[in-house]
C-alpha positions in Angstrom: -0.3 0.2 0.0 1.1 3.7 -0.6 0.9 5.9 1.9 -1.6 8.9 1.9 -2.0 12.0 3.7 -5.3 14.3 3.7 -6.3 17.0 3.7 -3.7 17.2 1.1 -3.8 20.4 -0.4 -5.1 23.1 2.2 -5.3 26.7 2.9 -5.2 27.6 6.5 -5.2 31.4 7.9 -2.6 32.3 10.5 -3.0 30.5 13.9 -5.3 28.3 12.9 -4.4 24.5 13.8 -5.2 21.4 11.4 -4.9 17.6 12.2 -3.7 15.7 9.2 -4.1 12.0 8.9 -2.1 9.1 7.2 -3.4 6.0 5.9 -2.5 3.4 3.5 -3.7 3.0 0.0 -3.5 0.1 -2.6 -3.2 -3.2 -1.3 0.8 -3.5 -1.9 3.2 -4.4 1.2 4.5 -1.7 3.4 7.6 -2.1 5.8 8.8 -1.1 8.9 12.1 -1.1 11.1 13.9 -2.0 7.7 17.1 -3.7 8.0 18.1 -3.0 4.4 16.3 -1.0 1.6 12.7 -1.4 0.5 12.2 -1.5 -3.6 9.3 0.0 -5.7 8.2 -3.6 -6.0 7.7 -3.5 -2.2 10.5 -6.1 -2.0 12.9 -5.7 1.0 16.6 -5.9 -0.7 20.1 -5.7 1.5 21.0 -1.6 2.1 24.8 -1.6 0.7 25.0 -0.8 -2.9 27.3 -2.4 -5.3 30.0 0.0 -3.4 29.3 -1.0 0.0 30.3 -3.7 2.4 28.7 -7.4 1.6 25.7 -7.8 3.5 24.2 -11.8 4.0 21.1 -10.6 6.3 18.1 -8.5 5.5 15.1 -7.9 7.9 12.1 -6.0 8.2 8.4 -5.6 10.2 5.3 -5.1 8.2 4.0 -1.5 8.6 0.3 -2.8 8.7 -2.1 -4.8 10.5 -5.2 -6.7 9.4 -8.9 -5.5 10.7 -10.3 -9.0 10.2 -9.7 -12.3 8.2 -7.4 -12.6 5.8 -3.6 -13.4 4.9 -0.1 -12.5 3.4 2.1 -15.0 1.1 5.5 -14.9 -0.2 6.9 -16.5 -3.0 10.2 -18.0 -2.9 12.6 -16.6 -5.3 16.9 -17.3 -5.3 17.9 -14.5 -3.4 15.5 -15.9 -0.5 16.0 -19.7 -0.8 17.1 -21.3 2.2 20.1 -23.2 0.8 23.2 -24.5 3.0 25.1 -24.2 4.9 23.7 -20.8 6.5 20.5 -20.0 4.5 17.4 -18.9 6.4 13.9 -17.4 6.0 11.4 -16.6 9.0 8.9 -14.5 10.1 6.0 -14.2 13.0 2.7 -13.7 12.7 0.5 -12.1 15.8 -2.7 -11.7 16.8 -2.8 -8.6 19.5 -0.2 -6.9 20.8 3.0 -8.0 23.0 1.5 -7.9 26.5 -1.7 -8.1 25.9 -3.4 -11.4 27.6 -4.8 -12.4 23.9 -1.4 -11.7 22.6 -0.4 -14.9 20.1 2.5 -15.6 17.9 2.7 -18.1 15.4 6.6 -18.0 14.3 7.8 -19.7 10.6 11.4 -20.6 10.6 12.7 -22.1 7.1 15.6 -23.7 6.9 17.3 -25.8 4.3 14.9 -28.8 4.1 12.8 -28.1 7.1 9.9 -25.5 8.5 9.7 -24.9 12.5 6.5 -23.7 13.8 7.2 -22.0 17.3 4.4 -20.4 19.6 4.5 -16.9 21.7 6.4 -19.0 24.2 9.1 -19.7 21.8 8.1 -23.6 21.8 8.4 -25.4 18.8 4.5 -27.1 18.2 5.1 -28.5 15.0 7.9 -29.6 12.3 7.3 -29.8 8.5 10.2 -31.8 6.4 10.4 -29.9 3.4 12.7 -28.4 0.9 11.5 -25.5 -0.2 12.2 -24.4 -4.2 12.2 -21.6 -6.5 8.3 -20.6 -7.2 6.9 -22.2 -3.9 4.4 -20.0 -2.1 3.9 -19.8 1.5 0.5 -18.5 3.0 -0.1 -17.4 6.7 -3.9 -17.4 6.9 -5.2 -14.9 10.0 -8.6 -16.2 10.4 -9.7 -17.3 14.2 -6.4 -19.0 14.1 -3.1 -19.4 12.5 -2.9 -21.5 9.3 -0.1 -22.2 6.8 -0.4 -23.2 2.9 2.2 -24.2 0.7 1.1 -24.2 -2.6 -2.4 -23.7 -1.6 -2.1 -27.0 0.2 -2.8 -26.8 4.1 0.6 -27.9 6.1 -0.4 -26.9 9.5 -2.6 -25.1 11.5 -3.3 -23.5 15.3 -6.5 -22.7 15.6 -7.7 -23.8 19.5 -5.8 -22.9 22.6 -6.4 -19.3 22.8 -7.4 -18.5 26.7 -7.9 -15.2 26.2 -9.9 -15.7 22.6 -8.4 -14.2 19.2 -8.4 -10.8 18.8 -7.7 -8.2 16.1 -5.5 -6.5 14.6 -3.1 -9.0 13.2 0.2 -8.2 11.8 3.5 -10.0 11.0 6.8 -9.2 11.9 10.7 -10.4 12.5 10.5 -11.0 8.6 13.9 -12.0 8.0 16.3 -13.3 4.9 20.0 -14.9 5.1 21.9 -15.9 2.6 25.6 -17.8 3.0 28.2 -15.5 2.4 30.6 -16.2 -0.8 27.7 -17.1 -3.1 27.6 -14.1 -4.7 23.9 -14.0 -3.5 21.9 -10.9 -2.1 19.4 -11.4 0.8 15.8 -10.3 -0.4 12.8 -10.3 1.5 10.1 -11.0 -1.3 7.0 -8.8 -1.6 4.2 -10.5 0.2 0.7 -10.9 -1.3 -1.8 -9.4 0.6 -5.5 -10.2 1.3 -8.0 -8.9 3.4 -8.6 -5.4 5.0 -4.5 -4.3 6.0 -4.4 -0.9 7.4 -1.5 1.3 8.5 -0.4 0.1 12.5 -0.1 3.1 14.7 3.1 1.9 16.3 6.0 -0.7 15.9 7.0 -3.5 18.4 9.3 -1.1 20.2 6.2 1.1 20.7 7.6 4.1 18.7 5.2 5.2 16.1 5.1 3.5 12.7 4.7 6.8 10.4 7.2 10.0 11.1 5.7 13.6 10.5 8.6 16.1 9.6 7.3 19.8 10.0 7.2 22.4 7.5 10.2 24.8 7.1 7.1 27.0 9.0 5.0 26.5 11.8 4.8 23.8 14.3 3.4 19.8 14.8 2.4 17.7 17.2 2.1 14.0 16.3 -0.2 11.4 17.7 0.7 8.0 16.4 -1.0 8.7 12.7 -2.2 11.7 13.2 -0.2 15.3 13.3 -1.7 18.7 14.4 -0.2 21.7 12.4 0.0 25.1 14.3 2.2 28.3 14.7 1.5 29.0 11.6 1.6 32.8 10.6 3.8 33.7 7.9 2.4 33.6 4.7 3.4 31.2 1.6 3.4 27.7 0.8 4.4 24.8 3.3 5.3 21.0 2.8 4.3 18.9 5.7 5.9 15.0 5.1 4.7 12.1 6.7 6.5 9.0 5.7 7.9 5.8 7.0 11.5 4.8 6.7 12.5 2.8 3.6 16.2 2.1 4.8 19.4 3.2 2.7 21.0 2.0 0.2 24.7 2.4 1.4 27.2 2.9 -1.7 30.4 4.3 0.3 30.9 2.9 3.6 34.1 1.8 5.2 36.1 2.6 2.3 35.7 3.1 -1.5 33.6 1.8 -4.1 35.3 -1.2 -6.4 37.8 0.4 -8.9 37.3 3.8 -7.5 40.7 6.0 -7.8 41.4 8.2 -4.8 42.4 11.8 -6.1 45.5 13.3 -5.7 45.5 16.3 -2.5 42.6 14.6 -0.9 43.4 14.7 2.8 41.2 12.1 4.9 41.0 8.3 6.2 39.1 5.4 7.1 39.3 5.3 11.1 37.5 4.0 14.0 38.9 6.0 16.8 35.8 7.1 18.8 34.3 9.5 18.9 32.3 9.2 17.2 31.4 5.7 17.1 30.6 4.8 13.1 27.0 4.8 12.3 27.0 1.6 10.9 30.0 -1.0 9.3 33.5 -0.7 10.7 35.0 2.5 9.8 34.1 6.3 9.1 35.6 8.9 6.7 37.4 11.5 8.8 38.9 14.6 7.2 40.9 15.9 9.5 41.1 20.0 10.7 42.5 22.5 8.3 41.9 26.3 7.5 40.1 27.0 4.1 39.5 24.7 1.7 40.1 20.8 2.0 38.4 17.7 0.8 38.4 14.0 -0.1 37.8 12.9 -4.1 37.3 10.3 -5.4 36.7 9.0 -9.0 35.8 6.7 -11.7 34.5 3.5 -9.7 33.6 0.4 -11.5 31.1 -0.4 -9.0 28.8 2.7 -9.8 25.8 3.9 -8.3 22.2 3.6 -9.8 20.3 7.5 -9.0 16.3 6.9 -10.2 13.6 9.2 -10.4 12.5 10.5 -6.5 15.4 9.3 -5.2 16.8 11.1 -1.8 20.7 11.1 -1.6 22.0 10.9 1.9 25.1 11.3 4.2 25.5 11.4 7.6 28.0 14.2 8.9 29.7 14.8 12.3 31.1 18.0 12.7 33.5 18.5 15.3 32.7 20.4 18.0 36.3 22.0 18.7 37.1 22.8 15.3 33.9 23.2 13.3 33.8 23.9 9.7 32.1 26.7 8.2 31.0 24.9 5.1 30.4 21.1 4.0 29.9 20.5 0.1 29.2 17.1 -1.4 29.7 16.6 -4.8 28.6 13.5 -7.2 30.3 12.7 -10.3 27.9 11.3 -13.1 29.6 8.8 -15.7 27.8 11.4 -18.9 29.1 14.3 -19.7 27.9 16.5 -16.5 30.5 15.1 -14.6 31.0 16.5 -11.2 28.6 19.4 -11.5 25.9 17.9 -8.9 26.7 19.8 -5.4 24.8 20.6 -2.2 26.1 22.7 0.5 25.1 23.4 4.0 26.7 26.6 5.5 28.6 29.7 4.4 28.7 29.6 0.5 32.5 29.9 0.4 33.4 27.1 -1.6 32.6 28.6 -5.0 32.7 25.4 -7.8 29.9 25.6 -9.4 27.1 28.4 -9.6 24.9 29.5 -7.1 21.2 28.7 -7.3 22.0 25.7 -9.5 22.5 21.5 -9.3 26.2 22.6 -9.9 25.9 24.6 -6.2 22.9 24.1 -4.4 22.1 25.6 -0.7 20.5 23.2 1.5 20.7 24.8 4.8 22.6 26.1 7.8 25.4 23.9 9.0 24.1 20.7 10.9 25.3 21.0 14.9 28.4 19.5 16.1 28.7 16.6 17.8 25.9 14.7 16.8 25.9 12.4 13.6 23.4 13.8 11.3 21.7 12.7 8.3 21.9 15.2 5.3 19.0 14.6 2.7 19.2 15.9 -0.8 16.4 15.1 -3.3 18.2 14.0 -6.4 16.2 16.5 -8.9 17.9 19.3 -6.9 21.4 18.4 -7.8 20.2 16.7 -11.2 21.1 13.5 -10.6 17.9 11.7 -11.0 18.3 9.0 -14.1 21.9 9.3 -13.6 24.5 6.9 -12.7 27.6 8.5 -10.0 30.8 7.0 -10.5 32.4 9.2 -8.0 32.3 11.3 -5.0 33.8 14.2 -3.0 33.4 15.6 0.8 34.8 19.4 0.8 35.0 21.4 4.4 36.0 25.0 4.4 38.3 24.9 7.5 37.2 22.5 10.9 37.1 18.8 10.8 34.0 16.5 10.3 33.2 12.9 10.0 31.3 11.1 7.2 29.5 7.8 7.1 26.9 6.3 5.1 26.9 7.8 1.5 24.2 6.8 -0.4 20.2 7.1 -1.0 16.6 5.8 -0.1 13.8 6.0 -2.5 11.0 8.2 -2.7 8.5 5.3 -1.1 6.5 5.3 2.0 6.0 9.3 1.9 3.1 11.5 1.3 3.2 15.3 1.4 0.3 17.5 2.1 0.7 21.3 0.7 -0.5 24.2 3.3 -1.0 27.7 1.8 -1.1 30.4 4.1 -2.7 33.4 2.2 -1.0 36.7 2.7 -3.7 39.4 4.5 -6.0 40.8 2.4 -9.2 43.7 2.8 -12.3 42.5 0.6 -13.6 45.0 -2.0 -12.0 48.2 -3.3 -8.8 49.6 -1.3 -10.1 53.4 -1.5 -13.4 53.7 -1.2 -16.2 56.7 -0.6 -17.8 56.4 2.8 -20.8 58.9 4.1 -19.9 60.6 7.0 -21.1 60.0 10.5 -22.1 56.3 9.7 -21.1 52.8 11.2 -19.7 49.9 9.2 -17.4 47.1 9.3 -14.5 45.9 7.1 -14.1 42.6 6.0 -10.9 40.6 5.3 -9.9 37.0 4.2 -8.9 36.1 7.3 -12.5 36.6 8.7 -13.0 32.9 7.8 -10.1 32.1 10.6 -11.1 29.8 13.6 -10.3 32.6 15.8 -10.2 36.5 15.5 -7.3 37.3 14.5 -7.5 40.9 12.6 -7.1 44.1 14.4 -8.2 47.8 12.9 -6.7 50.7 13.6 -6.9 54.3 12.4 -3.6 55.1 11.1 -4.2 58.5 9.7 -7.5 60.8 9.4 -10.1 60.7 12.2 -13.1 57.9 13.2 -12.5 55.3 15.7 -12.8 51.4 16.0 -14.8 49.9 18.5 -15.4 46.0 18.5 -13.8 46.0 15.3 -16.6 48.5 14.2 -15.8 51.7 12.6 -17.3 55.0 13.2 -17.1 56.8 10.4 -15.8 60.8 11.6 -18.5 63.5 10.7 -16.3 66.0 9.1 -14.8 65.3 5.4 -11.5 64.1 4.6 -9.1 61.1 4.4 -8.6 58.6 6.5 -6.2 55.4 6.3 -7.4 52.2 8.2 -5.2 49.6 8.6 -6.2 45.5 9.3 -3.2 43.4 11.3 -2.9 39.9 11.8 -0.3 37.7 12.8 3.3 37.6 11.3 3.5 40.9 11.1 1.4 41.6 8.5 -0.8 45.0 7.5 -3.1 46.1 4.9 -4.4 49.5 4.3 -7.9 50.9 3.5 -8.2 54.6 2.4 -11.4 56.2 2.8 -12.5 59.5 1.7 -15.0 61.0 3.5 -16.9 63.3 1.5 -18.4 67.1 2.0 -22.3 66.4 1.9 -25.2 68.5 2.2 -28.2 67.4 4.3 -31.3 66.7 4.0 -30.4 64.8 0.8 -33.4 66.2 -0.8 -33.7 66.5 -4.9 -37.1 68.3 -5.1 -38.6 71.3 -3.0 -41.9 72.7 -3.0 -42.9 76.2 -4.2 -41.5 78.4 -1.5 -40.6 75.9 0.8 -38.5 76.3 3.7 -35.6 73.8 4.2 -33.0 74.3 6.8 -30.1 72.8 4.8 -27.1 71.6 6.9 -23.6 70.4 6.1 -20.4 68.1 7.2 -17.9 71.1 6.1 -16.9 73.4 9.4 -17.5 76.8 9.1 -19.2 77.0 5.9 -20.6 79.9 4.0 -23.8 79.3 2.1 -25.0 80.6 -1.5 -28.2 79.6 -3.7 -28.4 80.2 -7.5 -32.1 81.3 -7.0 -34.3 81.8 -4.0 -32.7 82.8 -0.5 -30.4 81.1 2.0 -28.7 82.6 5.0 -25.3 82.3 4.3 -24.6 81.2 7.9 -26.8 79.0 8.7 -28.1 77.5 5.8 -31.8 78.2 5.9 -33.4 77.9 2.4 -36.5 79.3 1.4 -37.4 78.2 -2.8 -38.9 80.1 -5.7 -42.4 79.4 -6.8 -41.2 78.2 -10.2 -42.0 74.8 -11.3 -39.3 73.0 -12.7 -36.5 75.2 -12.1 -33.3 73.9 -11.0 -31.6 75.5 -8.2 -27.8 75.0 -7.3 -27.0 75.2 -3.2 -23.4 75.4 -2.1 -21.6 75.3 1.1 -17.8 75.6 1.2 -15.1 76.6 3.6 -12.4 77.1 0.8 -11.0 73.7 1.8 -14.1 71.9 1.3 -17.1 72.0 -1.0 -20.7 70.7 -1.3 -23.1 71.2 -4.0 -26.4 70.0 -3.9 -29.2 70.5 -7.1 -32.8 71.0 -6.2 -35.8 71.2 -8.6 -38.9 73.1 -7.3 -41.7 70.7 -7.7 -45.5 70.6 -6.7 -45.9 69.5 -3.5 -49.0 67.7 -2.0 -51.0 70.5 0.0 -51.0 68.7 3.0 -48.2 68.0 5.2 -50.1 68.1 8.6 -51.3 64.5 8.6 -50.2 61.8 5.6 -50.3 58.5 7.0 -50.1 55.5 4.6 -52.4 52.9 5.7 -51.2 50.1 3.4 -48.3 49.7 0.6 -47.1 47.4 -1.6 -43.6 47.2 -3.3 -43.6 46.4 -6.5 -41.3 45.2 -9.9 -42.1 44.9 -13.5 -40.7 41.8 -14.3 -41.0 39.8 -17.9 -41.0 36.2 -17.4 -40.5 33.3 -19.9 -40.6 29.7 -19.2 -37.6 28.0 -21.0 -38.6 24.0 -22.6 -36.6 22.8 -19.5 -38.9 24.1 -17.2 -36.3 27.0 -16.0 -37.3 30.8 -16.0 -35.8 33.5 -17.6 -36.7 37.2 -15.8 -36.2 40.6 -16.6 -37.2 43.8 -14.5 -38.3 46.2 -16.5 -37.9 49.3 -14.0 -35.1 51.6 -14.0 -32.0 50.2 -12.7 -33.8 47.3 -11.6 -35.1 49.7 -8.3 -38.4 48.7 -6.6 -41.3 51.2 -6.4 -43.7 51.4 -3.4 -47.7 52.0 -4.3 -50.0 53.5 -0.9 -53.1 53.6 0.1 -53.6 56.8 1.7 -56.4 58.3 4.4 -56.3 61.7 5.4 -59.2 62.5 8.4 -60.1 65.6 10.1 -59.8 67.6 7.1 -61.5 71.2 7.1 -63.6 72.2 4.0 -60.7 74.8 2.9 -58.1 71.7 3.4 -60.7 68.9 1.0 -61.3 71.6 -1.4 -57.2 72.1 -1.7 -56.7 68.3 -2.1 -59.6 68.2 -4.5 -58.0 70.5 -6.6 -54.5 69.6 -6.5 -56.1 66.0 -7.8 -57.6 67.9 -10.6 -54.4 69.2 -11.7 -51.9 66.6 -11.0 -53.9 63.2 -12.0 -53.3 61.5 -14.2 -49.5 61.2 -14.8 -47.8 64.4 -13.4 -45.3 64.1 -10.7 -45.3 65.7 -7.3 -43.8 65.5 -3.9 -45.2 63.7 -1.1 -44.2 63.3 2.3 -44.2 59.7 4.0 -44.5 60.5 7.5 -44.3 57.2 9.4 -41.1 56.5 7.8 -40.0 60.2 7.3 -39.0 59.6 4.1 -40.0 62.3 1.1 -41.1 60.4 -2.3 -41.6 61.8 -5.9 -45.1 59.8 -6.8 -48.3 59.8 -9.1 -52.0 59.2 -8.5 -52.7 55.8 -8.7 -56.7 56.1 -8.1 -60.0 58.0 -8.1 -60.1 60.3 -5.1 -62.7 59.2 -2.7 -64.4 61.5 0.2 -66.8 61.8 2.9 -67.9 64.3 6.0 -69.1 64.4 9.3 -69.9 67.2 11.4 -68.3 70.0 9.7 -65.2 67.4 9.1 -63.9 65.7 6.2 -61.4 62.8 5.1 -60.1 61.7 2.0 -58.6 58.2 0.4 -56.6 57.6 -2.8 -53.4 55.6 -4.0 -50.3 57.0 -5.0 -47.3 55.2 -6.6 -43.9 55.9 -6.6 -42.2 57.4 -9.7 -39.6 56.1 -11.4 
């Protein structure tokens, strides 16, 4: 099974927390605790490449567990066939976990000519005399007990004697293959065929997590078995969270140079075992002694070459000296093609100038690793352009200091999954320059408003106005105000607000000889009008009696100017009472139905605006008032526009009569009723 992480691509906001989960997908083997290196086909081979030391045993445990009835099956191949004198293959199948009362073991040990079955006490419970051959299939079935089939024929079973009963999950572990030394064969655990519901195990037999999460370059993670929670991400960018199960390392250079290699003249260094430190593996480590400036150990033209495949990650363990630490470490790979040594990665200061910085010939990989400890350096082969190439030489460079090196090799990009975490930059939604009416209140929006917590704070950078609980109180005076949104990661975004000079009320029409007390937000204004009269200090205006005349009202203080144009229009004669008793809001809409039953519509009103229609009743009128209303109706019905006051809603509208006029009287008082509709 390949490793899957989800969510795989995610946008989160600063300081949000996000849980990532891993699972197995595709029914193929996955391994943990590998004493070798995993291959793409699911087998496990020896960890030494063609240049490394010999290895006669390969071991691993399954990273999967079985949640119900199922099986695993090995097919015998040449590199796992037990032959004399020391050839061996074996594995253990488990129900439950070690230490549990329902922990049962079924161990299969295959020596040349004989198969032994052991239980959890390591006692031999069965012996099968059988010489296996290439192509033989051994299937362990885990179904209410253990069964061993050889070429689909039941060879042994253990299905009783489980005092505490059988409990899932089940798994298999301690898989190992040994081949006799000197035979030219290398040990390989063949990929098992799996049947059933196999899933990732949370922990291995050493009680360590099977999956290891590597934190992105920014932010933090907290891991719990197959899950990791990401948090503390505040800086916008794209970050990779990696989940992987160790695949083991294929070692090319260990305990000495690969076969056929030549040490280049001028190289300094030696293969030693004189702790500290102790070699990571094998018997020796490469020590490059302390020296000033550039010093190196370079080998070329090995006949035991090293194939680098797509997706491989190149590795090397380093141990920088505490007393004499290097300023820079450079690793080089010599390819068999014409690119030669133009494949380099470096850590620390950029002091060794071979190649071109920022390219595969000199790729920066990060700060110097810590001193006094072994650190595994990892370099995706793609970053140094070694994918698909064959290495025949290598170099270990230092600038100043001393360092030990071990396990120069690679591991495959298997049993790995990456999640892309994107933290977007802070953005104010909408236009960044806006006109906003004075003395109003509003809230501004950012893309971070969707965060799990409130992380945006607002402030006034310049100008007037204030924020209370995130709500902006627009100043009354005209001018320009800049407000700022701030968020974690030292992020800011500014919004420019233009507060216009205005004249209120915002009438566009006035009645003949009507007096209006205009006001403005301009400090110390001087008022003027193109017709009628206006008090230059107070703004009290009296219109003319000329219907249809356009009058310009202006207020200014030299810095700010506000203008309002009004038209003299007839006004309904009674302002004392004008109470709409019933109303409607209307749109003229054309609707057509398509063949598929969907509707297509168009609003005929100007700008799509809805218009109001009222039923009006006015009571307690004098005879003179009644006559004035009737005369007004005679003059303006039908289709003539006039000003009407909607008293309850304090709205001044331009309307037309929409009905006949009805009236009645009682005891010297009269009432009228009629309909009006808002004019477009």
